[in-house]
VEXTIKE-909701 format. One record per residue (C-alpha): x negated, y, z negated; chain; residue number from 1. Coordinates in steps of 0.001 Angstrom, whole numbers. Example, Ala and Ser with C-alpha at 12.3 -4.5 7.8 and 13.67 -1.06 7.14 Angstrom:
BEGIN
NODE      east     north        up   chaine   num
NODE    -12300     -4500     -7800        A     1
NODE    -13670     -1060     -7140        A     2
// end
This chain:
BEGIN
NODE      east     north        up   chaine   num
NODE     -9553     18355     -5589        A     1
NODE    -10528     15933     -7978        A     2
NODE     -8759     14962    -10903        A     3
NODE     -8310     12353    -14069        A     4
NODE     -6504     11740    -16989        A     5
NODE     -7378     10287    -20538        A     6
NODE     -5392      9320    -22960        A     7
NODE     -7408      8396    -25407        A     8
NODE    -10634      6326    -24529        A     9
NODE     -7884      5075    -21360        A    10
NODE     -8249      6600    -18076        A    11
NODE     -4449      6556    -16964        A    12
NODE     -5010      8649    -13364        A    13
NODE     -8106      9306    -11079        A    14
NODE     -7104     10795     -8225        A    15
NODE     -8349     13158     -5468        A    16
NODE     -7086     15209     -2454        A    17
NODE     -8243     17096       114        A    18
NODE    -11001     16706      2377        A    19
NODE    -14878     17020      1558        A    20
NODE    -15849     18374      4583        A    21
NODE    -13389     20336      6918        A    22
NODE    -15876     20468      9253        A    23
NODE    -15440     16807      9578        A    24
NODE    -12758     15943      8312        A    25
NODE    -14275     13384      5656        A    26
NODE    -11540     12576      2749        A    27
NODE    -12406     13622      -691        A    28
NODE    -12782     10573     -2746        A    29
NODE    -13612     10238     -6877        A    30
NODE    -16982      9815     -6006        A    31
NODE    -18059     13077     -4105        A    32
NODE    -20178     15026     -6585        A    33
NODE    -19595     19248     -7082        A    34
NODE    -21360     22131     -8130        A    35
NODE    -20675     23271    -12064        A    36
NODE    -21803     26225    -11613        A    37
NODE    -22308     28530    -14600        A    38
NODE    -20975     25850    -16719        A    39
NODE    -24432     24203    -16350        A    40
NODE    -25542     26952    -19170        A    41
NODE    -23541     24988    -21701        A    42
NODE    -26925     22680    -21041        A    43
NODE    -29423     25026    -20983        A    44
NODE    -28013     26521    -24178        A    45
NODE    -27960     22986    -25776        A    46
NODE    -31313     22118    -24971        A    47
NODE    -32752     25232    -26619        A    48
NODE    -30397     24477    -29979        A    49
NODE    -32135     21011    -29898        A    50
NODE    -35674     22913    -30149        A    51
NODE    -34631     25811    -32476        A    52
NODE    -33471     22412    -34847        A    53
NODE    -37254     20710    -34210        A    54
NODE    -38719     23390    -35024        A    55
NODE    -40154     24246    -31724        A    56
NODE    -38706     27778    -30774        A    57
NODE    -36873     30555    -33012        A    58
NODE    -33565     31825    -31334        A    59
NODE    -34769     35015    -32589        A    60
NODE    -38394     34497    -30881        A    61
NODE    -38493     37891    -28103        A    62
NODE    -38480     36162    -24965        A    63
NODE    -41797     37772    -24119        A    64
NODE    -43190     35376    -26083        A    65
NODE    -41958     32519    -23950        A    66
NODE    -42891     34194    -20436        A    67
NODE    -45632     36375    -21238        A    68
NODE    -45274     38313    -17619        A    69
NODE    -42797     40132    -19049        A    70
NODE    -44482     41487    -22188        A    71
NODE    -47373     42042    -19444        A    72
NODE    -46111     44283    -17504        A    73
NODE    -44433     46051    -20074        A    74
NODE    -41152     45414    -19252        A    75
NODE    -37989     46002    -21942        A    76
NODE    -36530     42551    -21933        A    77
NODE    -39527     41089    -22946        A    78
NODE    -38817     42505    -26390        A    79
NODE    -34653     40961    -25936        A    80
NODE    -34636     37651    -28039        A    81
NODE    -33493     34530    -27367        A    82
NODE    -30567     34385    -29040        A    83
NODE    -29424     37694    -27019        A    84
NODE    -30369     36164    -24058        A    85
NODE    -27968     33606    -25186        A    86
NODE    -25110     35255    -25852        A    87
NODE    -25496     37952    -23012        A    88
NODE    -26440     40979    -25157        A    89
NODE    -29420     41657    -23938        A    90
NODE    -28906     43949    -21524        A    91
NODE    -30468     42555    -17978        A    92
NODE    -28935     42493    -14738        A    93
NODE    -26599     40103    -13498        A    94
NODE    -28279     38776    -10801        A    95
NODE    -30535     41109     -9374        A    96
NODE    -30723     44029     -7234        A    97
NODE    -30404     41400     -4419        A    98
NODE    -27689     38467     -5109        A    99
NODE    -27716     37493     -1544        A   100
NODE    -28521     33760     -2615        A   101
NODE    -25158     33456     -3597        A   102
NODE    -24146     33900       -63        A   103
NODE    -26737     31488       989        A   104
NODE    -28708     34448      3113        A   105
NODE    -31899     34173      1303        A   106
NODE    -33417     31605      -988        A   107
NODE    -32786     31444     -4553        A   108
NODE    -35562     33228     -6923        A   109
NODE    -38374     31114     -7920        A   110
NODE    -40211     32347    -10895        A   111
NODE    -41881     35315     -9411        A   112
NODE    -38991     37000     -8644        A   113
NODE    -36536     36145    -11006        A   114
NODE    -39449     37991    -13726        A   115
NODE    -39450     40668    -11353        A   116
NODE    -35766     41006    -11758        A   117
NODE    -35957     40911    -15034        A   118
NODE    -38035     42792    -15774        A   119
NODE    -36444     45695    -13514        A   120
NODE    -33087     44732    -14373        A   121
NODE    -32259     46503    -17703        A   122
NODE    -28873     47889    -17336        A   123
NODE    -27726     48306    -21005        A   124
NODE    -29318     48484    -24262        A   125
NODE    -30088     44873    -26737        A   126
NODE    -26753     44647    -27995        A   127
NODE    -24862     47938    -26746        A   128
NODE    -22779     46169    -24306        A   129
NODE    -21842     42347    -23420        A   130
NODE    -23538     41868    -19788        A   131
NODE    -22683     38354    -18196        A   132
NODE    -26253     37635    -16634        A   133
NODE    -27600     34390    -14892        A   134
NODE    -30949     36086    -14665        A   135
NODE    -30758     36106    -18435        A   136
NODE    -30244     32410    -18259        A   137
NODE    -33418     32190    -15901        A   138
NODE    -35342     33645    -18545        A   139
NODE    -34160     30826    -21261        A   140
NODE    -34844     28515    -18415        A   141
NODE    -38690     29629    -18071        A   142
NODE    -38538     29376    -22088        A   143
NODE    -37983     26019    -22115        A   144
NODE    -40597     25248    -19510        A   145
NODE    -43306     27039    -21845        A   146
NODE    -42198     25208    -24823        A   147
NODE    -41966     21595    -23637        A   148
NODE    -44602     21921    -21078        A   149
NODE    -41654     19952    -18552        A   150
NODE    -39490     20959    -15681        A   151
NODE    -36084     22493    -16689        A   152
NODE    -34302     19815    -15183        A   153
NODE    -36643     17044    -16000        A   154
NODE    -36371     17446    -20275        A   155
NODE    -32628     18897    -19580        A   156
NODE    -31953     14728    -17944        A   157
NODE    -33943     13122    -21280        A   158
NODE    -32495     15425    -24175        A   159
NODE    -29461     16231    -22876        A   160
NODE    -27618     13864    -20119        A   161
NODE    -29391     10411    -20962        A   162
NODE    -27638     10901    -24229        A   163
NODE    -24446     11560    -23410        A   164
NODE    -24641      9000    -21059        A   165
NODE    -23652     11270    -17737        A   166
NODE    -25801      9305    -15420        A   167
NODE    -24460     11492    -12216        A   168
NODE    -25148     14915    -13634        A   169
NODE    -28181     16282    -12621        A   170
NODE    -29797     19447    -11649        A   171
NODE    -29907     20754     -8172        A   172
NODE    -29738     19439     -4656        A   173
NODE    -30932     16215     -4355        A   174
NODE    -31890     15579      -639        A   175
NODE    -31083     11403     -1172        A   176
NODE    -27902     11916     -2516        A   177
NODE    -26720     13971       383        A   178
NODE    -24079     11932       998        A   179
NODE    -21990     12349     -2236        A   180
NODE    -21476     16277     -2010        A   181
NODE    -18525     17537     -1237        A   182
NODE    -19425     20711       803        A   183
NODE    -18206     24441      -410        A   184
NODE    -15951     26595      2247        A   185
NODE    -15102     30053      2582        A   186
NODE    -11021     31220      1580        A   187
NODE     -9223     31496      4711        A   188
NODE     -9329     35690      4834        A   189
NODE     -6851     37993      6377        A   190
NODE     -6676     37050     10279        A   191
NODE     -8822     34380     10104        A   192
NODE     -6434     30490     10723        A   193
NODE    -10649     28445      9597        A   194
NODE    -12696     27827      6749        A   195
NODE    -16274     27672      6978        A   196
NODE    -18505     25285      5354        A   197
NODE    -20774     26477      2999        A   198
NODE    -23778     25563       606        A   199
NODE    -23431     21791      2023        A   200
NODE    -26454     19406      1479        A   201
NODE    -29709     20563      2930        A   202
NODE    -28452     24062      3949        A   203
NODE    -28106     25331       958        A   204
NODE    -31020     27436      -408        A   205
NODE    -33038     25064     -2861        A   206
NODE    -34485     26587     -6072        A   207
NODE    -32818     28410     -8518        A   208
NODE    -34109     29620    -11375        A   209
NODE    -34168     27563    -14353        A   210
NODE    -31046     27609    -17102        A   211
NODE    -28946     29937    -14916        A   212
NODE    -26049     28811    -13090        A   213
NODE    -25199     26864    -10043        A   214
NODE    -26043     23909    -11999        A   215
NODE    -25761     20085    -11279        A   216
NODE    -23086     18702     -9474        A   217
NODE    -21218     15712    -11220        A   218
NODE    -18222     13715     -9691        A   219
NODE    -15108     11928    -10816        A   220
NODE    -16786      9189    -12393        A   221
NODE    -19954     10251    -14148        A   222
NODE    -21192     13781    -14419        A   223
NODE    -24437     15112    -13924        A   224
NODE    -26404     18777    -15112        A   225
NODE    -30532     24812    -14856        A   226
NODE    -31057     26700    -15737        A   227
NODE    -30846     29180    -16127        A   228
NODE    -28264     27959    -13468        A   229
NODE    -28152     24401    -11966        A   230
NODE    -25880     22305     -8919        A   231
NODE    -23505     19203    -10432        A   232
NODE    -19669     19560    -11412        A   233
NODE    -18506     18200    -14373        A   234
NODE    -16574     14728    -13620        A   235
NODE    -12976     14222    -14687        A   236
NODE    -13126     10961    -15275        A   237
NODE    -16318     11304    -17583        A   238
NODE    -16277     13210    -20907        A   239
NODE    -16617     16784    -20091        A   240
NODE    -19841     18731    -19638        A   241
NODE    -21807     20125    -16917        A   242
NODE    -25144     22031    -16459        A   243
NODE    -26322     25516    -16378        A   244
NODE    -29030     27641    -16934        A   245
NODE    -30299     29809    -15009        A   246
NODE    -32142     27950    -12627        A   247
NODE    -30470     25666     -9490        A   248
NODE    -27994     23057    -10701        A   249
// end
């Protein structure tokens, strides 16, 4: 665990407790980076609202206008609006029929597989029920890429993270920073005495859909941000923030 306490603009406590990797016993420090997971959806939504404010996107745009493969396939999700996807009101599946990527058993879906899961994964009618969806935020990440002509991670970096001064927050795994990441671990299941290390550095699948969750990593000294789901964590000693989306963060 990392913890920081600020009083006004003053940092009065910054501490780290435990180990960064039970396999090696490396102690956790305030500089280690963590996944921020679905907190990163706030970065995705912020990027969308910036584009709306600039007149480059409308909240009531059907997602099919930005992701034409959905329209071409005749998927009902093509008519869902950006607004509905942002509010988990589109009725699209949470993670798709094959969500083994969360257990790191398969790679996170790229564009083609994400669109296939979305197109075949409508579980409710639009605005019938609240239905949390990482796939939905992944589609929003693709819409951001379509509107801006930039990869999701790059756009969020200069449009959201840079202006906030989140210099150590970013989307997905960066091999160049592998020694900065804290590892994930299993819980102690019934009858087990040891924890397994999960998704540490290069062992984690790399590509996540832009905008959804599993977004950026951040450290206690500074944070970082996809898309629909992104890989850093929010930093205790810096302004709170994380990345998300249905992409890889």
